C-alpha positions in Angstrom: -21.9 -22.9 9.1 -25.8 -22.6 8.6 -26.7 -19.9 6.4 -23.2 -19.3 4.9 -23.2 -19.8 1.4 -19.5 -19.5 -0.4 -18.7 -19.2 -3.8 -15.6 -18.4 -6.1 -16.4 -15.2 -7.8 -14.4 -16.3 -11.9 -16.2 -13.6 -13.7 -15.3 -9.8 -14.3 -19.0 -9.3 -14.5 -20.3 -10.8 -11.0 -16.7 -9.1 -9.8 -18.2 -5.3 -10.8 -21.8 -6.3 -9.8 -20.0 -6.8 -5.7 -19.6 -3.6 -5.5 -22.4 -1.9 -3.0 -21.9 -5.4 -0.7 -18.0 -5.4 -0.9 -18.3 -1.1 0.0 -20.2 -2.4 2.9 -18.2 -4.6 3.9 -14.8 -2.7 3.9 -16.4 -0.6 6.0 -17.6 -3.1 8.5 -13.9 -4.5 8.6 -12.0 -2.5 10.8 -8.1 -3.8 9.7 -9.0 -3.2 6.1 -6.7 -0.4 4.6 -7.8 1.4 1.4 -5.7 -1.4 -0.9 -8.8 -3.5 -0.3 -11.9 -1.3 -1.8 -13.7 -2.1 -4.7 -12.8 0.6 -6.4 -8.8 -0.6 -6.1 -9.4 -3.8 -7.0 -11.4 -3.9 -9.4 -9.4 -1.1 -11.4 -6.5 -3.0 -10.9 -7.9 -5.9 -12.3 -9.4 -4.0 -15.0 -5.7 -2.5 -16.2 -3.5 -5.4 -14.9 -5.8 -8.9 -14.6 -5.4 -11.8 -17.2 -8.9 -13.3 -18.4 -9.5 -16.2 -16.9 -7.7 -16.1 -13.4 -9.9 -14.3 -11.5 -10.5 -16.2 -8.1 -12.3 -14.2 -5.8 -13.6 -15.9 -2.8 -16.2 -14.6 -1.2 -18.9 -15.9 1.8 -22.3 -14.4 2.5 -25.0 -15.3 5.2 -28.6 -14.1 5.2 -27.7 -12.7 2.0 -24.6 -10.0 3.4 -21.6 -10.5 2.7 -19.5 -10.8 5.5 -15.8 -12.1 4.3 -13.8 -12.1 1.1 -10.4 -12.6 -0.5 -9.4 -10.9 -3.7 -7.0 -13.8 -5.5 -6.2 -14.4 -8.8 -4.2 -17.5 -10.0 -0.9 -17.4 -11.3 1.3 -20.0 -13.1 4.8 -18.3 -12.6 7.2 -18.7 -10.8 4.9 -21.2 -8.9 1.4 -22.1 -9.5 -0.2 -19.9 -7.0 -3.2 -18.0 -5.6 -2.0 -14.4 -4.7 -3.8 -11.3 -3.5 -5.3 -8.6 -6.4 -3.4 -5.8 -6.7 -0.1 -6.7 -7.4 3.1 -5.0 -6.8 1.5 -1.2 -7.1 -1.1 -2.5 -4.1 1.7 -1.6 -0.4 -0.7 -3.8 1.4 -2.6 -7.2 0.5 -5.5 -8.7 2.9 -9.2 -10.9 3.0 -12.3 -8.8 4.3 -13.8 -10.1 7.6 -17.1 -8.4 8.9 -16.3 -7.4 12.6 -19.3 -9.0 13.7 -18.5 -12.5 12.6 -14.8 -12.5 11.6 -14.2 -15.7 13.6 -17.3 -17.4 11.6 -16.0 -16.1 8.0 -12.6 -16.4 8.4 -13.5 -20.3 9.1 -15.6 -20.1 6.1 -13.4 -19.0 4.2 -10.6 -21.0 5.0 -12.8 -23.9 4.5 -12.7 -22.3 0.7 -9.1 -22.1 0.0 -8.7 -25.2 1.3 -10.3 -26.3 -1.3 -9.0 -24.2 -3.6 -5.5 -25.3 -2.3 -5.3 -28.9 -3.9 -3.5 -27.7 -7.2 -1.8 -24.6 -6.4 -0.4 -22.8 -3.6 -2.2 -20.0 -1.3 0.2 -17.5 -1.3 -0.4 -14.5 0.7 2.1 -11.6 0.7 2.3 -7.6 1.9 -0.1 -8.7 4.7 0.1 -5.7 7.4 0.5 -7.2 10.8 -3.0 -7.1 12.6 -5.0 -7.7 9.4 -7.5 -10.3 8.9 -5.3 -13.4 7.0 -4.0 -13.8 10.2 -7.3 -15.4 11.2 -6.5 -18.1 7.9 -3.4 -18.8 9.0 -3.9 -19.9 12.6 -7.1 -22.0 11.3 -5.2 -23.3 8.6 -5.7 -27.3 8.9 -2.8 -28.8 7.0 0.9 -27.1 6.4 1.9 -23.8 6.5 4.8 -21.4 6.8 5.0 -17.4 7.8 7.8 -15.2 6.5 8.7 -11.4 6.5 7.4 -9.0 3.4 8.0 -5.5 3.3 9.2 -3.3 5.6 6.6 -0.3 5.9 6.9 3.0 8.4 4.2 4.4 10.5 3.6 7.7 12.5 0.5 8.0 14.9 -2.3 9.6 13.5 -2.0 13.1 14.9 -1.4 16.9 14.5 1.6 18.3 13.7 2.7 19.3 16.8 2.6 15.9 18.0 4.8 14.9 15.4 7.4 17.7 15.9 7.1 16.6 19.9 8.4 13.8 18.5 11.8 14.9 17.1 14.8 16.1 18.8 14.4 20.0 19.7 16.9 21.2 17.2 15.3 19.2 14.7 11.6 20.4 15.7 13.2 24.1 15.5 14.0 23.4 11.6 10.8 21.7 11.0 8.5 24.5 12.2 11.1 26.9 10.7 10.6 25.0 6.7 7.0 25.1 7.9 7.3 28.9 8.2 8.5 29.5 5.1 6.2 27.8 3.3 3.4 29.6 5.0 5.2 33.0 3.8 6.0 31.9 0.3 1.8 31.8 -0.3 1.7 27.8 -1.0 -2.2 27.4 -0.5 -3.6 23.9 -0.1 -7.0 22.7 -1.8 -8.6 19.4 -2.0 -9.8 18.5 -5.4 -13.2 17.4 -5.7 -14.1 14.6 -7.2 -15.4 15.7 -10.9 -11.8 16.9 -11.5 -9.9 14.3 -9.9 -8.6 12.5 -13.3 -6.9 15.8 -14.6 -5.7 16.4 -11.1 -4.1 12.6 -11.2 -2.6 13.6 -14.4 -1.1 16.6 -13.5 0.1 14.7 -10.2 2.2 12.3 -13.1 3.4 15.0 -15.0 4.9 16.4 -11.6 6.2 13.1 -10.6 7.5 12.6 -13.5 9.3 16.0 -13.4 10.7 15.1 -9.7 11.8 12.3 -10.4 13.8 13.3 -14.2 17.2 11.9 -14.3 17.0 9.6 -10.6 15.4 6.7 -11.2 11.7 6.9 -11.7 9.7 3.7 -10.9 8.5 2.6 -14.9 5.2 1.5 -14.0 4.3 5.3 -12.5 4.9 6.3 -16.5 2.5 3.6 -18.1 -0.4 4.8 -19.6 -1.9 1.9 -17.7 -1.3 3.2 -14.6 -2.7 6.7 -15.0 -5.9 5.0 -16.7 -6.2 2.7 -13.0 -5.8 5.6 -10.7 -8.0 7.6 -12.3 -10.5 5.1 -12.5 -10.0 3.3 -9.0 -9.4 7.1 -7.4 -11.8 9.2 -9.0 -14.6 6.3 -6.9 -12.7 6.4 -3.9 -13.3 10.3 -3.6 -16.6 10.0 -4.0 -16.6 7.4 -1.3 -14.4 9.1 1.2 -11.8 6.2 0.8 -8.8 9.3 -0.7 -8.1 12.4 -1.4 -5.9 14.4 -3.8 -4.6 17.8 -2.9 -3.2 20.5 -5.4 -0.6 23.0 -3.6 -0.8 26.5 -5.7 2.0 28.9 -6.0 0.8 32.2 -7.4 -2.3 30.5 -9.0 0.1 27.4 -10.7 0.4 24.1 -9.5 3.2 23.0 -7.8 2.6 20.1 -5.9 -0.2 17.0 -5.8 -0.5 14.2 -3.6 -2.6 11.7 -3.5 -3.2 10.2 0.2 -5.3 7.0 0.8 -8.5 6.2 3.6 -9.6 3.1 5.2 -10.8 3.1 8.7 -7.5 2.0 9.7 -5.2 4.3 8.5 -4.1 7.2 6.2 -1.4 6.5 3.6 0.4 9.0 1.5 0.9 6.8 -2.0 2.1 9.4 -4.5 3.1 12.8 -5.3 4.4 15.0 -7.7 6.4 18.1 -7.4 8.2 21.1 -9.7 11.6 21.0 -9.1 11.7 24.5 -8.8 10.5 24.1 -5.4 14.0 22.8 -4.6 15.4 26.0 -6.3 13.0 27.8 -3.4 13.8 25.5 -0.6 10.8 24.2 0.2 10.7 20.9 2.0 7.8 19.7 -0.1 8.2 16.3 2.4 7.2 18.5 5.3 4.5 19.9 3.4 2.5 16.9 2.8 2.9 15.6 6.1 1.9 18.4 7.4 -1.6 18.2 4.8 -2.3 15.1 5.9 -1.4 15.1 9.4 -4.3 17.6 9.4 -6.8 15.5 7.2 -6.3 12.5 10.0 -6.1 14.5 13.3 -9.4 13.2 15.4 -10.6 10.7 12.5 -10.2 7.9 14.9 -7.8 6.1 12.7 -4.5 4.6 14.4 -2.0 4.8 11.9 -0.4 8.1 9.5 1.1 5.5 7.2 4.5 6.2 5.3 3.4 2.8 2.9 6.7 0.5 2.0 10.0 2.2 1.4 13.0 3.4 4.0 14.0 6.4 2.2 15.8 8.9 4.2 13.2 11.3 4.6 10.8 9.3 5.6 13.4 8.2 8.3 13.5 12.2 9.7 10.1 12.0 11.2 11.5 8.7 13.8 8.6 6.3 12.5 7.8 2.6 13.9 9.3 -0.2 11.4 6.8 -2.5 10.7 6.8 -5.8 8.5 4.6 -6.9 6.4 3.8 -10.9 6.6 3.5 -13.1 4.2 1.9 -16.2 4.6 1.8 -19.6 2.3 -0.5 -21.7 2.7 -0.8 -25.3 1.5 -2.3 -29.0 1.0 0.1 -32.0 1.6 -0.1 -32.8 -2.4 0.8 -28.8 -2.9 3.5 -29.2 -0.2 6.6 -28.9 -2.9 5.1 -25.1 -4.0 5.5 -24.4 -0.4 9.1 -25.6 -0.4 10.0 -24.0 -3.7 8.0 -20.6 -2.1 10.1 -20.8 0.8 13.6 -21.3 -0.9 13.0 -18.7 -3.3 12.0 -16.3 -0.7 15.7 -17.0 1.2 17.4 -16.9 -1.8 16.0 -13.4 -3.1 16.8 -12.3 0.8 20.4 -13.1 0.5 20.9 -11.6 -2.8 19.0 -8.4 -1.8 21.7 -7.8 1.9 24.3 -8.3 -0.8 23.7 -6.2 -3.0 22.9 -3.7 0.0 26.4 -4.6 1.1 27.9 -3.4 -1.8 26.5 -0.5 -2.4 26.9 0.8 0.9 31.0 -0.3 0.4 30.7 1.3 -2.7 29.2 4.6 -1.2 31.4 4.3 1.4 34.7 4.2 -1.0 32.9 7.4 -2.9 32.5 9.7 0.2 36.1 8.8 1.1 38.4 11.7 0.7 41.3 11.4 -1.9 44.1 11.4 0.8 43.0 8.5 2.6 44.7 5.4 1.8 43.0 2.8 -0.1 44.8 0.0 1.6 47.5 -1.3 3.4 50.2 0.7 3.3 
């Protein structure tokens, strides 16, 4: 590996200084998602990171950054190195320059072998086909691959193509919904970078109204989340890695959407819509999907990702199901940590399956007609 230099960045300021080189690497990595951009990761660290835990492994070749594994050290539930980005990031991965991906992967693997002396390498929420697969393939010691979250994807195509995937009666209803949106005079515009913080504040307010009384994700209402989004998305918008779209009716913002972009995909990350749109029978999901389809059509991206989650409105569009992966990498001395992580994951899987079964049984009883017998006669 002549000409390569590998280091572990543990300093916040050094991580910040990597921004220009990181941006070039992100552009040169065909499997990168928006959640591996420097703007997203560095902002996340400022809002959610723990001082002294940063462990960003980087590989330079002839002065150019060709590989990066953005990680941090955690102590619970097990000592491990895990990706930056936490639960608010739908995908995690390493970055490898496409022109020398194998070389960069080997160098990162060697560096992570050194870091694995006292901690498990736990790479979760890895999208299929991602760069971390090379690390897993090259890992010379004990390893395990598990399934992680379910994600839904559509092809990056225009709206007519997406409608053609539906049964004819459902496609007709969707077209009627789009005509209604146009007849109401709802206008959309992309928010310029200097207006992004204010637009995101409006988006989050609408998001809270939209989910009021229905179990909104609490993190979305916390100041640190808004601070992270404003900081990260403002920069990502300037770099072409994000776009905030506002939808106006009679001059008022009635809906707003945040879409994240990378060379590989476009992902609808978060939106907010005024509850009054339901009274006007506006199908907000269809409106947002059309806006995103217009954006990705002809862009060269492979996928329009609906990101994590299996909500019913997503299923209407007949998306493909793709499961994220989780790679557990260890050395012989940390093998017990790998076993413990695998056992913990299996127990959580079983608990989740039991909870889903119970909810289906509960919902079935609620839908049962009052005259139906509740048991054997």
